[in-house]
Every structure is written in C-alpha cells, then in structure tokens.
C-alpha positions in Angstrom: -23.8 -2.6 -4.2 -22.2 -6.0 -3.7 -20.4 -7.9 -6.4 -18.6 -11.3 -5.9 -16.8 -13.0 -8.8 -14.8 -16.2 -9.0 -11.9 -14.8 -11.0 -11.0 -11.3 -12.1 -13.1 -8.2 -12.0 -12.6 -5.3 -14.4 -14.9 -2.3 -14.2 -15.5 -0.1 -17.3 -18.6 1.8 -16.1 -19.0 3.9 -13.0 -20.3 2.3 -9.7 -22.0 4.7 -7.4 -24.3 4.9 -4.3 -24.8 8.7 -4.4 -28.6 8.6 -4.7 -31.2 7.0 -2.5 -30.8 5.3 -0.2 -28.1 7.6 1.3 -24.9 6.2 2.7 -24.9 3.1 0.6 -21.9 0.8 0.8 -20.0 -0.8 -2.1 -18.2 -4.2 -1.8 -16.4 -5.8 -4.7 -14.7 -9.2 -4.3 -12.6 -11.0 -6.9 -11.8 -14.5 -5.8 -8.7 -15.8 -7.6 -8.1 -12.9 -9.9 -7.0 -9.3 -10.2 -9.3 -6.4 -9.7 -8.9 -3.6 -12.2 -10.9 -0.4 -11.5 -11.3 1.3 -14.9 -14.0 3.8 -13.9 -15.0 5.7 -10.8 -16.2 3.9 -7.7 -18.2 6.4 -5.5 -19.9 5.8 -2.2 -22.2 8.6 -1.1 -22.2 10.1 2.3 -20.8 7.8 5.0 -21.0 4.8 2.7 -18.0 2.5 2.8 -16.0 0.9 0.0 -14.5 -2.5 0.5 -12.3 -4.0 -2.3 -10.9 -7.5 -2.1 -8.8 -9.7 -4.5 -8.1 -12.9 -2.7 -5.9 -14.9 -5.0 -2.2 -15.4 -4.0 -1.1 -13.5 -7.2 -4.1 -11.1 -7.3 -3.6 -7.4 -7.5 -5.9 -4.4 -7.1 -5.2 -1.7 -9.7 -6.7 1.8 -9.3 -6.9 3.1 -12.8 -9.8 5.4 -11.8 -10.7 7.1 -8.6 -12.4 5.4 -5.7 -14.1 7.8 -3.2 -16.5 8.2 -0.4 -17.9 11.3 1.3 -16.9 10.3 4.8 -16.9 6.5 4.8 -13.9 4.3 5.2 -12.2 2.8 2.1 -10.4 -0.5 2.3 -8.5 -2.5 -0.3 -6.9 -5.9 0.3 -5.0 -7.8 -2.4 -3.3 -11.2 -2.4 -0.3 -9.5 -3.9 -0.1 -5.8 -4.8 -2.2 -2.7 -4.3 -1.3 -0.2 -7.0 -2.6 3.4 -7.6 -2.1 4.1 -11.3 -4.2 7.0 -12.6 -6.8 6.5 -9.9 -6.8 8.1 -6.4 -8.4 7.0 -3.2 -10.3 9.9 -1.4 -12.5 10.3 1.6 -12.6 12.2 4.9 -12.7 8.8 6.6 -10.0 6.3 7.0 -8.1 4.4 4.3 -6.7 0.9 4.6 -4.5 -0.7 1.9 -3.0 -4.2 2.2 -0.6 -5.9 -0.3 -0.5 -9.3 1.4 2.4 -10.7 -0.5 3.6 -7.7 -2.4 3.7 -3.9 -2.4 1.4 -0.9 -1.7 2.5 1.7 -4.2 1.7 4.7 -6.3 2.9 4.0 -9.9 1.0 6.8 -11.6 -0.7 10.1 -10.7 -3.1 8.5 -8.2 -2.8 9.8 -4.6 -4.5 9.2 -1.2 -6.6 11.7 0.7 -8.1 10.8 4.1 -7.8 10.7 7.9 -5.9 7.7 9.1 -4.0 5.8 6.4 -3.1 2.2 7.4 -0.9 0.1 5.1 0.3 -3.5 5.3 2.8 -4.9 2.8 5.3 -7.7 2.4 7.6 -6.1 -0.2 7.4 -2.4 0.5 5.1 0.6 0.8 6.0 3.3 -1.7 3.6 6.3 -1.6 5.5 9.3 -2.9 2.8 11.5 -4.6 1.2 14.5 -2.9 -0.9 12.6 -0.5 -3.0 14.3 2.1 -3.7 12.2 5.2 -3.7 13.3 8.8 -2.1 10.1 10.3 -0.2 7.1 9.2 0.2 3.5 10.4 2.3 1.1 8.4 3.5 -2.5 8.7 6.1 -4.0 6.3 8.3 -7.1 6.2 10.7 -6.4 3.2 11.7 -3.4 1.3 11.1 0.2 2.3 8.3 2.3 3.7 8.0 5.7 2.0 5.3 8.3 2.5 5.1 11.8 1.0 2.4 13.9 2.5 1.1 17.5 2.2 -1.3 17.8 5.1 -1.1 20.5 7.7 0.2 17.9 10.2 1.0 14.2 10.0 0.7 12.1 13.1 2.7 8.8 13.1 0.2 6.3 14.6 2.7 3.4 14.5 5.2 1.9 12.1 6.6 -1.6 12.2 9.4 -2.4 9.8 10.8 -5.8 10.2 12.6 -6.6 7.0 15.7 -4.4 7.3 14.3 -1.8 4.9 14.3 1.9 5.5 11.5 4.2 6.7 11.1 7.7 5.0 8.4 10.1 6.0 8.1 13.5 4.4 5.5 16.1 5.2 5.1 19.7 4.1 4.3 20.9 7.6 4.7 19.2 11.0 5.3 15.6 11.8 4.0 14.5 15.2 5.9 11.5 16.5 4.6 10.0 19.8 7.1 8.1 21.9 7.9 4.6 20.5 5.8 5.1 17.4 8.3 3.6 15.1 9.9 0.2 15.3 12.4 0.3 12.5 14.2 -3.0 12.8 17.7 -2.8 11.2 16.8 0.0 8.7 17.3 3.7 8.8 14.6 6.2 9.7 14.4 9.6 7.9 11.8 12.2 8.9 11.6 15.3 6.9 9.4 18.3 7.5 9.9 20.7 4.6 8.0 23.7 6.2 7.4 22.8 9.8 8.7 20.9 12.8 9.2 17.4 14.0 7.5 17.0 17.4 9.0 13.9 19.1 7.2 12.8 22.2 6.0 16.3 22.8 9.5 17.9 22.4 9.8 20.5 19.6 12.7 20.0 17.2 14.0 22.5 14.7 12.5 22.7 11.3 13.7 20.7 8.3 15.2 17.8 10.3 16.0 14.8 8.1 
C-alpha cells in the first residue's frame, strides 16, 4: 500500500496488508502537511511501515496503533512525532524522527520493538511502559528520557548536544557498552528498578541512579 499526498493525510479507516500477498509494505507520505493516524495501520508478517510528513511544521500523530509482525517501522516528521492513544509495535526495529521538534508520548501510546532509534531537535520524551531491547538516540535541545520494561535494555548509542539531560529507566538490567553515551553538558541518570547496570562489562549494584 502506497499513498502520497500533497498536503495533510488523516486516516479514518484501517490500513492493512495482512492478507495475500504476505509481507506487504505500507508507505504513507504527506508532503507539506501533518499526518494523523486515526485508525490502525497494520503490516502483515515482515512487511514494513514507512510514514513521512515532510513539511517544516508537519507532525505525525499516532492516534491509533501502527504495527507489523516483524518488519521495521519508521516515522519521520518535519516537526514532531507524537504518540497519543496509538502505539507502535513490532518485533523488528522502530525509528522515530522529529526533525525540528520532539519525539514524545503524550497519551497512552507506547513503543514495543527491538532497536529503537530516535532523532529529535527539541527533546525525546518517552515515559510510558515501553518494551524495546536496545536504544539509540540523538538530540540537540531539551532532554532525552526513556522508560522501559524489557528484560534488558542495551544502550546502542546516545548523542546529546544541546545541554539537556539523559534519563534512562528500565525495570531490569541496563547494558552500557563503553563510550555509548555522549552527554554534552547535561547530566546522565541511569536507573534499574529491579536489576543491574552493566557498564563496559563491569557489574554495578542494583538500583543505581
């Protein structure tokens, strides 16, 4: 399924590739307007979902869930990517880009996947009960915040250049390879509520903040 529109896109009916052919991809592009997902977007099997809102003030609003069985899901907005009531779920990777704004969870929506990659200009604020196995984030102003409930969270790489803080919270272990976080002038808080923080292969006591 491919949809390109000059201007905004608002979906009210479900979009799905769960029948034949298997593993169908979904690509929605709004050129110069906001994309509002008002009903489910579902890619079957390994089908990918690619969402793009290319205007300088264009947002992507998840008001309903976007999912794939095992395919990657990507959303790139000219300004903000906002999860309202809608979640983003897959066993594949998730990439969210707020080019001139935020990547945030403003409602009950959450993220479930393998590697979560975010890029933002004004902050990444993801404090719902997300379940991702690894995280990579880039931000140039504001804070990076991720709350996660997976068995272990691997920090794949974080670059924070705007002076904001970095806060990662996981319900079990946080795996922190050497030099995985470049925090700039901001503070870094790592909190494992029920496990350990493993820094460069060195085991630290539980519940370190």
